[in-house]
N, C-alpha and C positions, 0 to 999 in steps of 0.2 A: 650591292647585294652581299649577304653574308656567305663565307666559305663554309665547307662541310663541317668543320669542327665548331664554328660559331653557331651554325644552324642547329647542331645536336644540342648545344647548351641552351639555346633559346627554347627549343622544343621541350627539354627537360624542365626548364622553368615553368613553362605553360602546363606541364603534366603533374606538377607537385600538388598533391592532395591538400585541399584546405587553403591553398594560396589564392586569394582573390585578385581581381584585376587591379584594383587601386593599390594594394599592398606590393604587388609585383612591380608596378611602375615606381613606387617609392623605393624599393630595393635597388632598382636600376639607377635612380637618381643618387643613391647613397654610394653604391659600389661600382657604378658606371658600366659594368659589363656582367652578363650572366656567368662568365667564367669566374670572375671575382666573387660572386655570390656563392658559388659552389666550393670555392676554396676557403671561404670564411668558416670560422668555428661556430659551434652551437651557441656559445656565450655572445659572440659578435652578432650573430643573427638575432638573438633575443634582445640585445641592446638596440638593434634596429627596429624593435617593435613587434617581432613575430612571437606568436605563442610557442611554448616549449615544444609541442607536438609537431608543428610545421617546421620549426628550426631543426629539429632532429631528422625529419623527413629530408630536408635539403641536405643536411650534413652527411647523411648516410648514402646519398647518391642513388637511392632506389628508383628515382624517376627516369634514370637513363635507359632502362629496359623499355619503358613505354615510349621514350623519345626515339629509340632505335626503330621501333615498329612504326611510328609516325613518319620517320625518314624514309622508310621503304614505301609507304603508302603515298607519300608526296611524289616520289620518283615514278611509281606505277601510274599515277594519275596525270603526270606531266605538270604538276602544280609547283608553285614557288612559295617560299616563306619570306615575308617582309617584316622586319623587326622595327620597333619604334626608333631605333638608332640609325636605320637605313635612310639614305637620301631619297629613296622611292616612297617612303611612308608619307601619306597625305598630310601636308602641313597643317591644315585646319584641324585635323583629327587630333593632332598633338595638343591642341589648345584646350580640349574639353576636360572635365573633371576626372573622368575615368577612362582614358584612352586604352584600348587593347594593346598589350605589349607586343603581340604578333598578329599578323594577318596571313591567313592561308589564301593563296590566289591562283586562278587559272585564267589565262588569257593575256591581254595586252596590259602589262604592268604599268606602262608609261601613262596610262589613263588616270592613275592616282595623282599625277601632278596637274591635271587639267582643271579648268573652272567648272565645278559641278552644281547642278541644281537638282533637288529631290522632287519627285512627283509621287504623291501617295494617295490612297483612298480606299473606299470599301471594297470588299471581296464580292459584293452583290450589287454592282452598279446598275443604274437605269441606262437606257439607250443614250440619253442625253450626256450622262456622265462619262460613258465609254467614248463617245464622239468628241467630247470636250478634252478628255485626257489625251487622246490620240492626236488631235489637231495641235494642241499646245506643245506636246512633246516633240512632234515633228518640227514645228515652227522654231522652237527654242534650240533643237539640235542643229537645225540649218543655220541658226544664228551663231553657232559656235560653242554652245554649252554642252557639257556632258551630262546626260540625264541619268540620275541614280534612283533606284527604287529597290523593292524587295522580292520581285518575281512572284508575288502571290497572285492568286486569282483576281480577276476583276481589273481595277484601275491600274495596278502595277503592271500586269500583263499587257494591257492596252498601250501603256506608255513605252514599254520595252520594244514591242512589236512595231510601233509607229516610228520609232527612232531607227530601227534596223531597216525598215523599208525606205527611210530617207537617207540611208547610208551614213547615219550619224553615229556618235559615240555613246555607249551606255554601260553602266556598271550595275550589276545586281548583287545586293548584299543578302547572304543566306543566313537563315536560322538554323542550319545544319552544317555538316561538313561539305566542302566544296566538291567532294566526290559522291555526295548523296544527292537525292532529287526530291524536292517537295515544292509544289504539288506534282504528282507523278505524270499528269497530263501535260506538263510543260517541258517534257524531255526535249522536244525539238527546239523550243525556245531556248532552253538552257545550253544546248549544243551550239546554236547560232551565236549566243552571247559569248561563249568560250572562244569561238573561232573569230568573231569580229569585234567583241567588246571585252568585258572583264567580269568574272565572278569572284567574290571575296567573302571570307567568314572569319570570325575570331574563334570559332569552334573547331576543335581538332578533327582530323580526317576520320571519317566513319561515324561521326556524331549524328544520330537520327534527329528528325525535326520535332523535338519535344515542344509542346505548347509554350512552356515558360521561356524558351529561347527567343521567341519572336519579339516580345516587348523589349528585351535586352538589346537585340541587334538594331532596334530602331534608333538608338543613340548614335550608331555609326552612320546610318543613312543621313541623318541631319548633321552630324558632326563633321562630315567630309564636305558638306555642301554650303554654298553661299546663302542658300535659302531653301525653304520647303513650300512646295505648292500642294494644297489640299484639294482634291476633286472628289466630292461626295463622301459621306461618312456620318455615322451617328454621333451624338453628343459625347459618348464615352468610348468611341472606337479606337482602334489601333492607330489611325491616322491622327486622331485628336491627341494621342499619347506622343506621337512623333512631333506634332506642332508644339506641344508643351516642352518637350525636350529642346526643340529649336530655340524657343524663347529663352530657356535657361542657358543655352549655349551662346546666346547673343546673335543668332541667325535671323535673317529676314523670314517672315511668314506671309504667304500668299494664299488666297482662297478664290475658288470659282463660285459665284453666287448660284443658288439653285432654287427650284420651285419651293415656295414656303409651305405647300401642303404635303411635301415629300419628307419622310423621315431621314432619307439619305442626304438631305440638304441641311439638316439641323447643325451638323458639325461645322461645315464651312461658313454658313450664314452667321453662326455664333461667333466664329473667329473674326469675321468682318466686323461685327458689332464691337468686338473687343479691340479692334485696331489693326487686324490683318489687312494687307493690301488687296483690293478687289481686282481680280484679273479677268479680262475679257479677251485679250490678245497678247501675243508674245511680248510686245514692247512694253506692256504694263509691268512685266518683270524687269526687262532690260533697264528701264529708267531708274529703278531702284537700286541697281548695283553701284558699287563704289566706283569713282571716276577711273581708277587704274584698271578695274575689271572691265569697264565699258571700253576703255582704250585698247585693252587686250583683245576684245571681240572685234572691234573696228580693224585692228591690224590684221587679224585672222581673215576678215572679209576682203580686205584690200589684197591680201596675198592670193586669196582664191580668184579674185578678179584680175590678177596679174598686173596690178597697177605698178608702173615704173619698170615693166618688164621690156623685152626686146621685140615682141611681135608687133607688126603694123598691119593695118588693114586699110589700103588706099581707097577702097570703095565706100567705107563707112563715112557717115556725115562728119564734117569738121567739128573739132572741139577747140575752143580758144587755147592758144599755147600757154596762156597764164595758169590754166588748170594743171597742165603738165601730165595728163593721163594718156599719153600716145601709146603706151605699151599695154593698155588694157585689153582683155580678150575681145574678139570682134563683136559678139552680140552685145556685151555690156557697153562697148564704145558706141555701137549704133544706136542702142536705147538712149544713152546719155546725150548723144548728139541730136537726137530727135526731140528732146525735151527743152523747154524754155523756162526761164526764171521768172517771166512776168505773166505767163498764161498757162493754166493747167492743160495737160494733154491726157486724153482718156485712154484706157487700156485698149479698147477696140482700135482706136486710131493708131496706137503703137504697133499692134499686130499687123496692120496694113503697111505701116511705114518701114518696118524692119523685115525685109524679105529673107526667106530661108530659115527663119526662126519660128518655132512653134509657140503657141500661147503659154504653155507651161514653162518653156525656157525663158520667155520674157518675164513672166511673173517671178520666177526664181531669181533672175538678174535684178529685177526691181527691188526684191527683198533685200539682197545683199547691198545694192546701191544705197538703199534707205538706211540700213544698219551702218554702212560706211560714212554716213553723213553727206552723201552727194545728191540724194533725192528726198523729197518730202511728199508724202501722200496727202491729198485733200479729199474732202467729201465727193462721192460720185465716182469712185475708182478712177480718180485722175491724179496726175503727178506733176510736180514742179521740180526743176533743177535747182539745187542749192549751190550758189556761187561760193567757193572756198579756195583761197590761194594757200 
């Protein structure tokens, strides 16, 4: 993270009137640091491609007054500043055409380094859309993905809430300052995300939620993410804009199919016709991730299952030593020990076979075992053990 002096220079660069995002990043590429930019002469700045008025504004240092005010607001809100030169800056976001030079953040900064997936959709969803967004957000969060969205009404809100309920990780990208609130009814949700997840914005502290800000911030939602999942939205909706941005950024685009008689299905159904991946369950997303990303999720699941740990459960069914999962947590070990490789075992039978574990615990364990490549689900809510040495 930046120190106080560096932070002040980054803030001053952000507050220069007339300096756009793309040009600010180009200046950083040329001068390397904001300090060097402010030390440059007006002629040097103009040689770097700046209009005379903007070059004069930088050379005069007049932006530092606004920067000092922003610095105070950051401290008052308990927020942090993440610059494009910081190691905490999202690596994928650096790759896009116009990455924001700074991000204002409140919450768990470390989430910027996690594997993210965006879930977006209409502000006026149907009951089907809300249910689909919540289920997929929960399942994908349990699978180890950080779910990003914009905390707007409708699909965004449903996705964030589902992730928090599942005790997963979520990032909300604001179209206003991170010390502001939009929509106002999401105050409780905003506070929960600040406490358990992360809120970020490229807009300075105190910036209201102007309508023009929201299409601009969508490039950050898609840019940080491995892919974008669209759940309901009109043909020309904000979610369609985000999907278009994702395509331009080289990200995967996913869509949940909808009722052909509903206008809210036009956006995702059209995306599917154009080549977006149709999503019915979480694994439809997972299989499209890059091999190294899937391995990352598998490793996370194995860590949660405490594979190769120290704990043993003598009463659990035996597992062949060749598999080497003696240190798995007791419920996972019992479930895996009850499964066979040559004959599927139904969920109801597993509930009876594994004493002391609720059906919800067993379902959660099966989910993680499947993601870890140890179990395969077959039709009829039955499961097979996958032999893998």
